[in-house]
N, C-alpha and C positions, 0 to 999 in steps of 0.2 A: 207145765215140769220140764218136758222135753230137755227147753234153752238149759235150765240149769244140771241137767244131768251131764248135761257138754261142757259149756265151765266145771263140773267138779273132775272130769273125767283128763282137760287138758291142765289140771295142779296139780291131778295125784303124782308125787312121786314115791317109786319105791326105795323108802330112806332105810327099811332092815334087808330087803334085799343086797340095795346097793352096799350096808354096811358089811354084812355080810361078805360079800364079793370084794370088797379091802381086807380084810383081816382075813381073808382065804389065803389072795396075796400077798400078801406081809408074813404069813405061816408059810407060803413055798418058799419066798426068797430066806425067812431065814433058818429053815431046811438048806438050802440051795450054797448057800457063804457057810455054813458049818461043815458041810463036805468038801466043800469048796477049798479051802484052809483046814482041812484033815487031809485031803489030799496034796493041797502046798508043805504039811509039815513032813511027809513021808521023801 
Protein backbone atom coordinates (compact mmCIF):
# COMPACT_ATOMS: atom_id res chain seq x y z
CA UNK A 1 0.00 0.00 0.00
CA UNK A 2 2.89 2.39 0.62
CA UNK A 3 3.94 2.24 -3.03
CA UNK A 4 0.41 2.99 -4.25
CA UNK A 5 0.18 6.09 -2.06
CA UNK A 6 3.47 7.42 -3.43
CA UNK A 7 2.25 6.98 -7.00
CA UNK A 8 -1.01 8.77 -6.22
CA UNK A 9 0.83 11.69 -4.64
CA UNK A 10 3.09 12.05 -7.69
CA UNK A 11 0.09 12.11 -10.05
CA UNK A 12 -1.93 14.49 -7.84
CA UNK A 13 -2.27 17.95 -9.34
CA UNK A 14 -4.28 20.60 -7.49
CA UNK A 15 -6.40 21.64 -10.48
CA UNK A 16 -8.75 23.71 -8.31
CA UNK A 17 -5.91 25.70 -6.77
CA UNK A 18 -4.25 26.23 -10.15
CA UNK A 19 -7.55 27.34 -11.72
CA UNK A 20 -8.16 29.72 -8.81
CA UNK A 21 -4.66 31.19 -9.17
CA UNK A 22 -5.11 31.71 -12.93
CA UNK A 23 -8.52 33.31 -12.36
CA UNK A 24 -6.99 35.62 -9.74
CA UNK A 25 -4.22 36.68 -12.14
CA UNK A 26 -6.76 37.38 -14.90
CA UNK A 27 -8.86 39.38 -12.42
CA UNK A 28 -5.88 41.53 -11.39
CA UNK A 29 -4.84 42.04 -15.03
CA UNK A 30 -8.33 43.25 -15.92
CA UNK A 31 -8.33 45.72 -13.02
CA UNK A 32 -4.80 46.88 -13.90
CA UNK A 33 -5.72 47.52 -17.55
CA UNK A 34 -8.94 49.30 -16.58
CA UNK A 35 -7.00 51.64 -14.31
CA UNK A 36 -4.24 52.05 -16.92
CA UNK A 37 -6.64 53.09 -19.67
CA UNK A 38 -8.53 55.31 -17.25
CA UNK A 39 -5.29 57.17 -16.53
CA UNK A 40 -4.45 57.36 -20.24
CA UNK A 41 -7.81 59.02 -20.85
CA UNK A 42 -7.04 61.91 -18.52
